[in-house]
N, CA, C and O atoms as a Tripos MOL2 file, in Angstrom:
@<TRIPOS>MOLECULE
protein
  284   283    71     0     0
PROTEIN
NO_CHARGES

@<TRIPOS>ATOM
      1 N         -28.8860   -9.7570  -19.7080 N.3       1 MET1
      2 CA        -27.9680   -9.5570  -18.6080 C.3       1 MET1
      3 C         -28.1260   -8.1140  -18.1060 C.2       1 MET1
      4 O         -28.3190   -7.1810  -18.8850 O.2       1 MET1
      5 N         -28.0420   -7.9700  -16.8120 N.am      2 HIS2
      6 CA        -28.1460   -6.6310  -16.2350 C.3       2 HIS2
      7 C         -26.8600   -5.8570  -16.4570 C.2       2 HIS2
      8 O         -25.7870   -6.4390  -16.6120 O.2       2 HIS2
      9 N         -26.9800   -4.5490  -16.4680 N.am      3 THR3
     10 CA        -25.8270   -3.6750  -16.6740 C.3       3 THR3
     11 C         -24.7320   -3.9580  -15.6490 C.2       3 THR3
     12 O         -23.5470   -3.9660  -15.9800 O.2       3 THR3
     13 N         -25.1390   -4.1870  -14.4100 N.am      4 PHE4
     14 CA        -24.1720   -4.4680  -13.3440 C.3       4 PHE4
     15 C         -23.3900   -5.7450  -13.6490 C.2       4 PHE4
     16 O         -22.1720   -5.7810  -13.4730 O.2       4 PHE4
     17 N         -24.0730   -6.7810  -14.1010 N.am      5 GLN5
     18 CA        -23.4120   -8.0520  -14.4290 C.3       5 GLN5
     19 C         -22.4610   -7.8860  -15.6170 C.2       5 GLN5
     20 O         -21.3840   -8.4810  -15.6480 O.2       5 GLN5
     21 N         -22.8620   -7.0860  -16.5750 N.am      6 ILE6
     22 CA        -21.9980   -6.8320  -17.7290 C.3       6 ILE6
     23 C         -20.7300   -6.1230  -17.2860 C.2       6 ILE6
     24 O         -19.6340   -6.4570  -17.7370 O.2       6 ILE6
     25 N         -20.8780   -5.1520  -16.4110 N.am      7 ARG7
     26 CA        -19.7120   -4.4280  -15.8900 C.3       7 ARG7
     27 C         -18.7920   -5.3520  -15.1030 C.2       7 ARG7
     28 O         -17.5700   -5.2940  -15.2410 O.2       7 ARG7
     29 N         -19.3910   -6.2030  -14.2780 N.am      8 LEU8
     30 CA        -18.5770   -7.1540  -13.5080 C.3       8 LEU8
     31 C         -17.7990   -8.0940  -14.4250 C.2       8 LEU8
     32 O         -16.6230   -8.3700  -14.1880 O.2       8 LEU8
     33 N         -18.4520   -8.5780  -15.4590 N.am      9 LYS9
     34 CA        -17.7940   -9.4720  -16.4070 C.3       9 LYS9
     35 C         -16.6310   -8.7540  -17.1030 C.2       9 LYS9
     36 O         -15.5640   -9.3370  -17.2950 O.2       9 LYS9
     37 N         -16.8420   -7.4980  -17.4750 N.am     10 TYR10
     38 CA        -15.8060   -6.6950  -18.1070 C.3      10 TYR10
     39 C         -14.6150   -6.5060  -17.1660 C.2      10 TYR10
     40 O         -13.4640   -6.6920  -17.5580 O.2      10 TYR10
     41 N         -14.9080   -6.1370  -15.9340 N.am     11 ILE11
     42 CA        -13.8540   -5.9210  -14.9310 C.3      11 ILE11
     43 C         -13.1040   -7.2230  -14.6580 C.2      11 ILE11
     44 O         -11.8790   -7.2230  -14.5320 O.2      11 ILE11
     45 N         -13.8270   -8.3100  -14.5680 N.am     12 LYS12
     46 CA        -13.1980   -9.6160  -14.3380 C.3      12 LYS12
     47 C         -12.1890   -9.9340  -15.4360 C.2      12 LYS12
     48 O         -11.0860  -10.4020  -15.1570 O.2      12 LYS12
     49 N         -12.5710   -9.6770  -16.6830 N.am     13 GLY13
     50 CA        -11.6590   -9.9110  -17.8050 C.3      13 GLY13
     51 C         -10.4130   -9.0450  -17.7230 C.2      13 GLY13
     52 O          -9.3030   -9.5140  -17.9750 O.2      13 GLY13
     53 N         -10.6010   -7.7750  -17.3660 N.am     14 LYS14
     54 CA         -9.4680   -6.8550  -17.2320 C.3      14 LYS14
     55 C          -8.5310   -7.2960  -16.1110 C.2      14 LYS14
     56 O          -7.3110   -7.2520  -16.2670 O.2      14 LYS14
     57 N          -9.0890   -7.7150  -14.9990 N.am     15 ILE15
     58 CA         -8.2750   -8.1660  -13.8590 C.3      15 ILE15
     59 C          -7.5000   -9.4260  -14.2240 C.2      15 ILE15
     60 O          -6.3230   -9.5450  -13.8810 O.2      15 ILE15
     61 N          -8.1310  -10.3550  -14.9040 N.am     16 LYS16
     62 CA         -7.4350  -11.5800  -15.3250 C.3      16 LYS16
     63 C          -6.2660  -11.2500  -16.2470 C.2      16 LYS16
     64 O          -5.1760  -11.8040  -16.1000 O.2      16 LYS16
     65 N          -6.4960  -10.3470  -17.1960 N.am     17 LYS17
     66 CA         -5.4380   -9.9540  -18.1270 C.3      17 LYS17
     67 C          -4.2900   -9.2940  -17.3690 C.2      17 LYS17
     68 O          -3.1270   -9.6370  -17.5850 O.2      17 LYS17
     69 N          -4.6040   -8.3590  -16.4940 N.am     18 TRP18
     70 CA         -3.5890   -7.6730  -15.6850 C.3      18 TRP18
     71 C          -2.7970   -8.6810  -14.8560 C.2      18 TRP18
     72 O          -1.5700   -8.6080  -14.7950 O.2      18 TRP18
     73 N          -3.4860   -9.6090  -14.2270 N.am     19 ASN19
     74 CA         -2.8490  -10.6190  -13.3920 C.3      19 ASN19
     75 C          -1.8540  -11.4480  -14.2060 C.2      19 ASN19
     76 O          -0.7230  -11.6680  -13.7740 O.2      19 ASN19
     77 N          -2.2800  -11.9020  -15.3770 N.am     20 ARG20
     78 CA         -1.3870  -12.7030  -16.2370 C.3      20 ARG20
     79 C          -0.1480  -11.9040  -16.6210 C.2      20 ARG20
     80 O           0.9770  -12.3900  -16.5030 O.2      20 ARG20
     81 N          -0.3610  -10.6860  -17.0760 N.am     21 GLU21
     82 CA          0.7570   -9.8640  -17.5340 C.3      21 GLU21
     83 C           1.7030   -9.5090  -16.3980 C.2      21 GLU21
     84 O           2.9210   -9.5880  -16.5590 O.2      21 GLU21
     85 N           1.1650   -9.1250  -15.2730 N.am     22 GLU22
     86 CA          1.9880   -8.6700  -14.1460 C.3      22 GLU22
     87 C           2.7980   -9.8120  -13.5420 C.2      22 GLU22
     88 O           3.9930   -9.6590  -13.2910 O.2      22 GLU22
     89 N           2.1640  -10.9430  -13.3110 N.am     23 PHE23
     90 CA          2.8690  -12.0240  -12.6500 C.3      23 PHE23
     91 C           3.8380  -12.7540  -13.5670 C.2      23 PHE23
     92 O           4.8430  -13.2880  -13.0970 O.2      23 PHE23
     93 N           3.5590  -12.7870  -14.8470 N.am     24 VAL24
     94 CA          4.5300  -13.3490  -15.7900 C.3      24 VAL24
     95 C           5.7720  -12.4690  -15.7960 C.2      24 VAL24
     96 O           6.8950  -12.9720  -15.8350 O.2      24 VAL24
     97 N           5.5730  -11.1750  -15.7570 N.am     25 SER25
     98 CA          6.6920  -10.2330  -15.7280 C.3      25 SER25
     99 C           7.5380  -10.4250  -14.4720 C.2      25 SER25
    100 O           8.7670  -10.4310  -14.5430 O.2      25 SER25
    101 N           6.8910  -10.5790  -13.3410 N.am     26 ILE26
    102 CA          7.6070  -10.7930  -12.0730 C.3      26 ILE26
    103 C           8.3850  -12.1000  -12.1370 C.2      26 ILE26
    104 O           9.5420  -12.1550  -11.7210 O.2      26 ILE26
    105 N           7.7650  -13.1410  -12.6490 N.am     27 GLN27
    106 CA          8.4250  -14.4480  -12.7550 C.3      27 GLN27
    107 C           9.6520  -14.3680  -13.6560 C.2      27 GLN27
    108 O          10.7040  -14.9100  -13.3190 O.2      27 GLN27
    109 N           9.5250  -13.6990  -14.7980 N.am     28 LYS28
    110 CA         10.6600  -13.5760  -15.7170 C.3      28 LYS28
    111 C          11.7960  -12.7820  -15.0750 C.2      28 LYS28
    112 O          12.9660  -13.1360  -15.2190 O.2      28 LYS28
    113 N          11.4490  -11.7240  -14.3770 N.am     29 GLU29
    114 CA         12.4560  -10.9130  -13.6930 C.3      29 GLU29
    115 C          13.1770  -11.7490  -12.6330 C.2      29 GLU29
    116 O          14.3980  -11.6680  -12.4970 O.2      29 GLU29
    117 N          12.4280  -12.5400  -11.8940 N.am     30 LYS30
    118 CA         13.0270  -13.3980  -10.8660 C.3      30 LYS30
    119 C          13.9840  -14.4120  -11.5060 C.2      30 LYS30
    120 O          15.0670  -14.6640  -10.9760 O.2      30 LYS30
    121 N          13.5910  -14.9820  -12.6260 N.am     31 GLU31
    122 CA         14.4490  -15.9450  -13.3200 C.3      31 GLU31
    123 C          15.7440  -15.2840  -13.7950 C.2      31 GLU31
    124 O          16.8180  -15.8760  -13.6870 O.2      31 GLU31
    125 N          15.6460  -14.0600  -14.3190 N.am     32 LYS32
    126 CA         16.8470  -13.3330  -14.7450 C.3      32 LYS32
    127 C          17.7710  -13.0720  -13.5580 C.2      32 LYS32
    128 O          18.9890  -13.2130  -13.6640 O.2      32 LYS32
    129 N          17.1820  -12.6920  -12.4400 N.am     33 LEU33
    130 CA         17.9820  -12.4240  -11.2430 C.3      33 LEU33
    131 C          18.6550  -13.6950  -10.7340 C.2      33 LEU33
    132 O          19.8090  -13.6630  -10.3060 O.2      33 LEU33
    133 N          17.9330  -14.8110  -10.7820 N.am     34 GLN34
    134 CA         18.5200  -16.0780  -10.3350 C.3      34 GLN34
    135 C          19.6820  -16.4890  -11.2410 C.2      34 GLN34
    136 O          20.6880  -17.0150  -10.7660 O.2      34 GLN34
    137 N          19.5420  -16.2480  -12.5330 N.am     35 THR35
    138 CA         20.6390  -16.5290  -13.4630 C.3      35 THR35
    139 C          21.8360  -15.6390  -13.1440 C.2      35 THR35
    140 O          22.9800  -16.0940  -13.1520 O.2      35 THR35
    141 N          21.5620  -14.3670  -12.8630 N.am     36 ARG36
    142 CA         22.6390  -13.4380  -12.4880 C.3      36 ARG36
    143 C          23.3230  -13.9060  -11.2080 C.2      36 ARG36
    144 O          24.5490  -13.8510  -11.1050 O.2      36 ARG36
    145 N          22.5410  -14.3670  -10.2340 N.am     37 MET37
    146 CA         23.0880  -14.8500   -8.9710 C.3      37 MET37
    147 C          23.9970  -16.0530   -9.2150 C.2      37 MET37
    148 O          25.0680  -16.1500   -8.6170 O.2      37 MET37
    149 N          23.5840  -16.9520  -10.0740 N.am     38 GLU38
    150 CA         24.4150  -18.1140  -10.3980 C.3      38 GLU38
    151 C          25.7410  -17.6700  -11.0000 C.2      38 GLU38
    152 O          26.7890  -18.2360  -10.6880 O.2      38 GLU38
    153 N          25.6970  -16.6560  -11.8630 N.am     39 GLY39
    154 CA         26.9200  -16.1360  -12.4730 C.3      39 GLY39
    155 C          27.8510  -15.5250  -11.4360 C.2      39 GLY39
    156 O          29.0620  -15.7410  -11.4800 O.2      39 GLY39
    157 N          27.2930  -14.7690  -10.5140 N.am     40 ILE40
    158 CA         28.0970  -14.1590   -9.4490 C.3      40 ILE40
    159 C          28.7410  -15.2420   -8.5930 C.2      40 ILE40
    160 O          29.9320  -15.1800   -8.2890 O.2      40 ILE40
    161 N          27.9500  -16.2260   -8.2110 N.am     41 GLN41
    162 CA         28.4810  -17.2960   -7.3750 C.3      41 GLN41
    163 C          29.5500  -18.1040   -8.1120 C.2      41 GLN41
    164 O          30.5070  -18.5720   -7.4960 O.2      41 GLN41
    165 N          29.3930  -18.2650   -9.4070 N.am     42 GLN42
    166 CA         30.4130  -18.9530  -10.2080 C.3      42 GLN42
    167 C          31.7150  -18.1450  -10.2050 C.2      42 GLN42
    168 O          32.8000  -18.7090  -10.0630 O.2      42 GLN42
    169 N          31.6000  -16.8290  -10.3610 N.am     43 GLN43
    170 CA         32.7810  -15.9630  -10.3340 C.3      43 GLN43
    171 C          33.4810  -16.0590   -8.9830 C.2      43 GLN43
    172 O          34.7110  -16.0750   -8.9190 O.2      43 GLN43
    173 N          32.7100  -16.1220   -7.9110 N.am     44 ILE44
    174 CA         33.2870  -16.2270   -6.5640 C.3      44 ILE44
    175 C          34.0220  -17.5560   -6.4220 C.2      44 ILE44
    176 O          35.1280  -17.6020   -5.8840 O.2      44 ILE44
    177 N          33.4080  -18.6410   -6.9040 N.am     45 ARG45
    178 CA         34.0640  -19.9590   -6.8120 C.3      45 ARG45
    179 C          35.3640  -19.9920   -7.6020 C.2      45 ARG45
    180 O          36.3570  -20.5630   -7.1510 O.2      45 ARG45
    181 N          35.3550  -19.3810   -8.7780 N.am     46 GLU46
    182 CA         36.5250  -19.4480   -9.6500 C.3      46 GLU46
    183 C          37.6120  -18.4500   -9.2800 C.2      46 GLU46
    184 O          38.7980  -18.7620   -9.3900 O.2      46 GLU46
    185 N          37.2290  -17.2650   -8.8460 N.am     47 GLY47
    186 CA         38.2260  -16.2190   -8.6110 C.3      47 GLY47
    187 C          38.3310  -15.7350   -7.1830 C.2      47 GLY47
    188 O          39.1480  -14.8660   -6.8790 O.2      47 GLY47
    189 N          37.5220  -16.2840   -6.3130 N.am     48 GLY48
    190 CA         37.5420  -15.8400   -4.9250 C.3      48 GLY48
    191 C          36.5880  -14.6780   -4.6880 C.2      48 GLY48
    192 O          36.0830  -14.0460   -5.6150 O.2      48 GLY48
    193 N          36.3720  -14.4320   -3.4280 N.am     49 ARG49
    194 CA         35.4520  -13.3700   -3.0330 C.3      49 ARG49
    195 C          36.1330  -12.0140   -3.1200 C.2      49 ARG49
    196 O          37.2500  -11.8260   -2.6380 O.2      49 ARG49
    197 N          35.4460  -11.0880   -3.7360 N.am     50 SER50
    198 CA         35.9150   -9.7030   -3.7340 C.3      50 SER50
    199 C          34.7860   -8.8750   -3.1180 C.2      50 SER50
    200 O          33.6270   -9.2900   -3.0950 O.2      50 SER50
    201 N          35.1490   -7.7210   -2.6330 N.am     51 GLU51
    202 CA         34.1420   -6.8550   -2.0180 C.3      51 GLU51
    203 C          33.0330   -6.5200   -3.0270 C.2      51 GLU51
    204 O          31.8490   -6.4870   -2.6900 O.2      51 GLU51
    205 N          33.4490   -6.2770   -4.2500 N.am     52 GLU52
    206 CA         32.5020   -5.9370   -5.3170 C.3      52 GLU52
    207 C          31.5030   -7.0710   -5.5770 C.2      52 GLU52
    208 O          30.2990   -6.8370   -5.6800 O.2      52 GLU52
    209 N          32.0200   -8.3040   -5.6810 N.am     53 LEU53
    210 CA         31.1400   -9.4520   -5.9310 C.3      53 LEU53
    211 C          30.2080   -9.7140   -4.7560 C.2      53 LEU53
    212 O          29.0370  -10.0390   -4.9530 O.2      53 LEU53
    213 N          30.7150   -9.5760   -3.5480 N.am     54 VAL54
    214 CA         29.8890   -9.8040   -2.3610 C.3      54 VAL54
    215 C          28.7540   -8.7750   -2.3030 C.2      54 VAL54
    216 O          27.6180   -9.1150   -1.9740 O.2      54 VAL54
    217 N          29.0700   -7.5180   -2.6240 N.am     55 GLU55
    218 CA         28.0440   -6.4770   -2.6400 C.3      55 GLU55
    219 C          26.9970   -6.7640   -3.7110 C.2      55 GLU55
    220 O          25.7980   -6.6290   -3.4660 O.2      55 GLU55
    221 N          27.4490   -7.1560   -4.8860 N.am     56 GLU56
    222 CA         26.5270   -7.4770   -5.9820 C.3      56 GLU56
    223 C          25.6590   -8.6790   -5.6120 C.2      56 GLU56
    224 O          24.4600   -8.6930   -5.8910 O.2      56 GLU56
    225 N          26.2580   -9.6710   -4.9930 N.am     57 GLU57
    226 CA         25.5170  -10.8470   -4.5500 C.3      57 GLU57
    227 C          24.4100  -10.4340   -3.5750 C.2      57 GLU57
    228 O          23.2860  -10.9250   -3.6720 O.2      57 GLU57
    229 N          24.7180   -9.5490   -2.6530 N.am     58 GLY58
    230 CA         23.7300   -9.0640   -1.6930 C.3      58 GLY58
    231 C          22.5990   -8.3000   -2.3650 C.2      58 GLY58
    232 O          21.4300   -8.4930   -2.0310 O.2      58 GLY58
    233 N          22.9450   -7.4330   -3.3130 N.am     59 ARG59
    234 CA         21.9220   -6.6590   -4.0350 C.3      59 ARG59
    235 C          20.9820   -7.5750   -4.8150 C.2      59 ARG59
    236 O          19.7610   -7.4200   -4.7760 O.2      59 ARG59
    237 N          21.5780   -8.5270   -5.5220 N.am     60 VAL60
    238 CA         20.7630   -9.4440   -6.3310 C.3      60 VAL60
    239 C          19.8950  -10.3080   -5.4260 C.2      60 VAL60
    240 O          18.7320  -10.5640   -5.7390 O.2      60 VAL60
    241 N          20.4470  -10.7520   -4.3170 N.am     61 ASN61
    242 CA         19.6710  -11.5580   -3.3750 C.3      61 ASN61
    243 C          18.4690  -10.7670   -2.8540 C.2      61 ASN61
    244 O          17.3680  -11.3080   -2.7560 O.2      61 ASN61
    245 N          18.6750   -9.4980   -2.5230 N.am     62 ASN62
    246 CA         17.5700   -8.6570   -2.0480 C.3      62 ASN62
    247 C          16.4910   -8.5110   -3.1260 C.2      62 ASN62
    248 O          15.2970   -8.5290   -2.8290 O.2      62 ASN62
    249 N          16.9240   -8.3660   -4.3670 N.am     63 GLN63
    250 CA         15.9650   -8.2320   -5.4660 C.3      63 GLN63
    251 C          15.1700   -9.5170   -5.6650 C.2      63 GLN63
    252 O          13.9710   -9.4740   -5.9370 O.2      63 GLN63
    253 N          15.8370  -10.6560   -5.5290 N.am     64 ILE64
    254 CA         15.1500  -11.9450   -5.6490 C.3      64 ILE64
    255 C          14.1110  -12.0750   -4.5400 C.2      64 ILE64
    256 O          12.9780  -12.4820   -4.7930 O.2      64 ILE64
    257 N          14.4930  -11.7320   -3.3260 N.am     65 GLU65
    258 CA         13.5490  -11.8090   -2.2030 C.3      65 GLU65
    259 C          12.3460  -10.9000   -2.4400 C.2      65 GLU65
    260 O          11.2190  -11.2640   -2.1030 O.2      65 GLU65
    261 N          12.5740   -9.7340   -3.0120 N.am     66 GLU66
    262 CA         11.4880   -8.8060   -3.3120 C.3      66 GLU66
    263 C          10.5320   -9.4040   -4.3370 C.2      66 GLU66
    264 O           9.3160   -9.2780   -4.1950 O.2      66 GLU66
    265 N          11.0710  -10.0550   -5.3730 N.am     67 ARG67
    266 CA         10.2090  -10.6880   -6.3810 C.3      67 ARG67
    267 C           9.4060  -11.8280   -5.7640 C.2      67 ARG67
    268 O           8.2420  -12.0260   -6.1130 O.2      67 ARG67
    269 N          10.0130  -12.5730   -4.8580 N.am     68 ILE68
    270 CA          9.2990  -13.6650   -4.1870 C.3      68 ILE68
    271 C           8.1210  -13.0910   -3.3960 C.2      68 ILE68
    272 O           7.0290  -13.6580   -3.4200 O.2      68 ILE68
    273 N           8.3280  -11.9860   -2.7040 N.am     69 LYS69
    274 CA          7.2350  -11.3460   -1.9630 C.3      69 LYS69
    275 C           6.1280  -10.8970   -2.9140 C.2      69 LYS69
    276 O           4.9430  -11.0140   -2.6010 O.2      69 LYS69
    277 N           6.5260  -10.3810   -4.0760 N.am     70 GLN70
    278 CA          5.5380   -9.9070   -5.0380 C.3      70 GLN70
    279 C           4.6990  -11.0420   -5.6090 C.2      70 GLN70
    280 O           3.5300  -10.8590   -5.9480 O.2      70 GLN70
    281 N           5.3180  -12.2250   -5.7110 N.am     71 GLU71
    282 CA          4.5720  -13.3740   -6.2320 C.3      71 GLU71
    283 C           3.4660  -13.7320   -5.2630 C.2      71 GLU71
    284 O           2.7130  -14.6750   -5.5070 O.2      71 GLU71
@<TRIPOS>BOND
     1     1     2 1
     2     2     3 1
     3     3     4 2
     4     3     5 am
     5     5     6 1
     6     6     7 1
     7     7     8 2
     8     7     9 am
     9     9    10 1
    10    10    11 1
    11    11    12 2
    12    11    13 am
    13    13    14 1
    14    14    15 1
    15    15    16 2
    16    15    17 am
    17    17    18 1
    18    18    19 1
    19    19    20 2
    20    19    21 am
    21    21    22 1
    22    22    23 1
    23    23    24 2
    24    23    25 am
    25    25    26 1
    26    26    27 1
    27    27    28 2
    28    27    29 am
    29    29    30 1
    30    30    31 1
    31    31    32 2
    32    31    33 am
    33    33    34 1
    34    34    35 1
    35    35    36 2
    36    35    37 am
    37    37    38 1
    38    38    39 1
    39    39    40 2
    40    39    41 am
    41    41    42 1
    42    42    43 1
    43    43    44 2
    44    43    45 am
    45    45    46 1
    46    46    47 1
    47    47    48 2
    48    47    49 am
    49    49    50 1
    50    50    51 1
    51    51    52 2
    52    51    53 am
    53    53    54 1
    54    54    55 1
    55    55    56 2
    56    55    57 am
    57    57    58 1
    58    58    59 1
    59    59    60 2
    60    59    61 am
    61    61    62 1
    62    62    63 1
    63    63    64 2
    64    63    65 am
    65    65    66 1
    66    66    67 1
    67    67    68 2
    68    67    69 am
    69    69    70 1
    70    70    71 1
    71    71    72 2
    72    71    73 am
    73    73    74 1
    74    74    75 1
    75    75    76 2
    76    75    77 am
    77    77    78 1
    78    78    79 1
    79    79    80 2
    80    79    81 am
    81    81    82 1
    82    82    83 1
    83    83    84 2
    84    83    85 am
    85    85    86 1
    86    86    87 1
    87    87    88 2
    88    87    89 am
    89    89    90 1
    90    90    91 1
    91    91    92 2
    92    91    93 am
    93    93    94 1
    94    94    95 1
    95    95    96 2
    96    95    97 am
    97    97    98 1
    98    98    99 1
    99    99   100 2
   100    99   101 am
   101   101   102 1
   102   102   103 1
   103   103   104 2
   104   103   105 am
   105   105   106 1
   106   106   107 1
   107   107   108 2
   108   107   109 am
   109   109   110 1
   110   110   111 1
   111   111   112 2
   112   111   113 am
   113   113   114 1
   114   114   115 1
   115   115   116 2
   116   115   117 am
   117   117   118 1
   118   118   119 1
   119   119   120 2
   120   119   121 am
   121   121   122 1
   122   122   123 1
   123   123   124 2
   124   123   125 am
   125   125   126 1
   126   126   127 1
   127   127   128 2
   128   127   129 am
   129   129   130 1
   130   130   131 1
   131   131   132 2
   132   131   133 am
   133   133   134 1
   134   134   135 1
   135   135   136 2
   136   135   137 am
   137   137   138 1
   138   138   139 1
   139   139   140 2
   140   139   141 am
   141   141   142 1
   142   142   143 1
   143   143   144 2
   144   143   145 am
   145   145   146 1
   146   146   147 1
   147   147   148 2
   148   147   149 am
   149   149   150 1
   150   150   151 1
   151   151   152 2
   152   151   153 am
   153   153   154 1
   154   154   155 1
   155   155   156 2
   156   155   157 am
   157   157   158 1
   158   158   159 1
   159   159   160 2
   160   159   161 am
   161   161   162 1
   162   162   163 1
   163   163   164 2
   164   163   165 am
   165   165   166 1
   166   166   167 1
   167   167   168 2
   168   167   169 am
   169   169   170 1
   170   170   171 1
   171   171   172 2
   172   171   173 am
   173   173   174 1
   174   174   175 1
   175   175   176 2
   176   175   177 am
   177   177   178 1
   178   178   179 1
   179   179   180 2
   180   179   181 am
   181   181   182 1
   182   182   183 1
   183   183   184 2
   184   183   185 am
   185   185   186 1
   186   186   187 1
   187   187   188 2
   188   187   189 am
   189   189   190 1
   190   190   191 1
   191   191   192 2
   192   191   193 am
   193   193   194 1
   194   194   195 1
   195   195   196 2
   196   195   197 am
   197   197   198 1
   198   198   199 1
   199   199   200 2
   200   199   201 am
   201   201   202 1
   202   202   203 1
   203   203   204 2
   204   203   205 am
   205   205   206 1
   206   206   207 1
   207   207   208 2
   208   207   209 am
   209   209   210 1
   210   210   211 1
   211   211   212 2
   212   211   213 am
   213   213   214 1
   214   214   215 1
   215   215   216 2
   216   215   217 am
   217   217   218 1
   218   218   219 1
   219   219   220 2
   220   219   221 am
   221   221   222 1
   222   222   223 1
   223   223   224 2
   224   223   225 am
   225   225   226 1
   226   226   227 1
   227   227   228 2
   228   227   229 am
   229   229   230 1
   230   230   231 1
   231   231   232 2
   232   231   233 am
   233   233   234 1
   234   234   235 1
   235   235   236 2
   236   235   237 am
   237   237   238 1
   238   238   239 1
   239   239   240 2
   240   239   241 am
   241   241   242 1
   242   242   243 1
   243   243   244 2
   244   243   245 am
   245   245   246 1
   246   246   247 1
   247   247   248 2
   248   247   249 am
   249   249   250 1
   250   250   251 1
   251   251   252 2
   252   251   253 am
   253   253   254 1
   254   254   255 1
   255   255   256 2
   256   255   257 am
   257   257   258 1
   258   258   259 1
   259   259   260 2
   260   259   261 am
   261   261   262 1
   262   262   263 1
   263   263   264 2
   264   263   265 am
   265   265   266 1
   266   266   267 1
   267   267   268 2
   268   267   269 am
   269   269   270 1
   270   270   271 1
   271   271   272 2
   272   271   273 am
   273   273   274 1
   274   274   275 1
   275   275   276 2
   276   275   277 am
   277   277   278 1
   278   278   279 1
   279   279   280 2
   280   279   281 am
   281   281   282 1
   282   282   283 1
   283   283   284 2
@<TRIPOS>SUBSTRUCTURE
     1 MET1         2 RESIDUE 1 A MET
     2 HIS2         6 RESIDUE 1 A HIS
     3 THR3        10 RESIDUE 1 A THR
     4 PHE4        14 RESIDUE 1 A PHE
     5 GLN5        18 RESIDUE 1 A GLN
     6 ILE6        22 RESIDUE 1 A ILE
     7 ARG7        26 RESIDUE 1 A ARG
     8 LEU8        30 RESIDUE 1 A LEU
     9 LYS9        34 RESIDUE 1 A LYS
    10 TYR10       38 RESIDUE 1 A TYR
    11 ILE11       42 RESIDUE 1 A ILE
    12 LYS12       46 RESIDUE 1 A LYS
    13 GLY13       50 RESIDUE 1 A GLY
    14 LYS14       54 RESIDUE 1 A LYS
    15 ILE15       58 RESIDUE 1 A ILE
    16 LYS16       62 RESIDUE 1 A LYS
    17 LYS17       66 RESIDUE 1 A LYS
    18 TRP18       70 RESIDUE 1 A TRP
    19 ASN19       74 RESIDUE 1 A ASN
    20 ARG20       78 RESIDUE 1 A ARG
    21 GLU21       82 RESIDUE 1 A GLU
    22 GLU22       86 RESIDUE 1 A GLU
    23 PHE23       90 RESIDUE 1 A PHE
    24 VAL24       94 RESIDUE 1 A VAL
    25 SER25       98 RESIDUE 1 A SER
    26 ILE26      102 RESIDUE 1 A ILE
    27 GLN27      106 RESIDUE 1 A GLN
    28 LYS28      110 RESIDUE 1 A LYS
    29 GLU29      114 RESIDUE 1 A GLU
    30 LYS30      118 RESIDUE 1 A LYS
    31 GLU31      122 RESIDUE 1 A GLU
    32 LYS32      126 RESIDUE 1 A LYS
    33 LEU33      130 RESIDUE 1 A LEU
    34 GLN34      134 RESIDUE 1 A GLN
    35 THR35      138 RESIDUE 1 A THR
    36 ARG36      142 RESIDUE 1 A ARG
    37 MET37      146 RESIDUE 1 A MET
    38 GLU38      150 RESIDUE 1 A GLU
    39 GLY39      154 RESIDUE 1 A GLY
    40 ILE40      158 RESIDUE 1 A ILE
    41 GLN41      162 RESIDUE 1 A GLN
    42 GLN42      166 RESIDUE 1 A GLN
    43 GLN43      170 RESIDUE 1 A GLN
    44 ILE44      174 RESIDUE 1 A ILE
    45 ARG45      178 RESIDUE 1 A ARG
    46 GLU46      182 RESIDUE 1 A GLU
    47 GLY47      186 RESIDUE 1 A GLY
    48 GLY48      190 RESIDUE 1 A GLY
    49 ARG49      194 RESIDUE 1 A ARG
    50 SER50      198 RESIDUE 1 A SER
    51 GLU51      202 RESIDUE 1 A GLU
    52 GLU52      206 RESIDUE 1 A GLU
    53 LEU53      210 RESIDUE 1 A LEU
    54 VAL54      214 RESIDUE 1 A VAL
    55 GLU55      218 RESIDUE 1 A GLU
    56 GLU56      222 RESIDUE 1 A GLU
    57 GLU57      226 RESIDUE 1 A GLU
    58 GLY58      230 RESIDUE 1 A GLY
    59 ARG59      234 RESIDUE 1 A ARG
    60 VAL60      238 RESIDUE 1 A VAL
    61 ASN61      242 RESIDUE 1 A ASN
    62 ASN62      246 RESIDUE 1 A ASN
    63 GLN63      250 RESIDUE 1 A GLN
    64 ILE64      254 RESIDUE 1 A ILE
    65 GLU65      258 RESIDUE 1 A GLU
    66 GLU66      262 RESIDUE 1 A GLU
    67 ARG67      266 RESIDUE 1 A ARG
    68 ILE68      270 RESIDUE 1 A ILE
    69 LYS69      274 RESIDUE 1 A LYS
    70 GLN70      278 RESIDUE 1 A GLN
    71 GLU71      282 RESIDUE 1 A GLU
């Protein structure tokens, strides 16, 4: 194998590893945020809307949208 091909194979392996690690992390973060969003919405249903909950809901929603873009 040529040196160039060996380097490409090495880089390919590194990129695959990075991709797996990075996107699994993004997916897990998104799942945590979605769980948090469900909790906020449950609190709103049970206790009514408060300014604090609405603000938190907005922040979490923005974070979820950001993770979706990253995916």
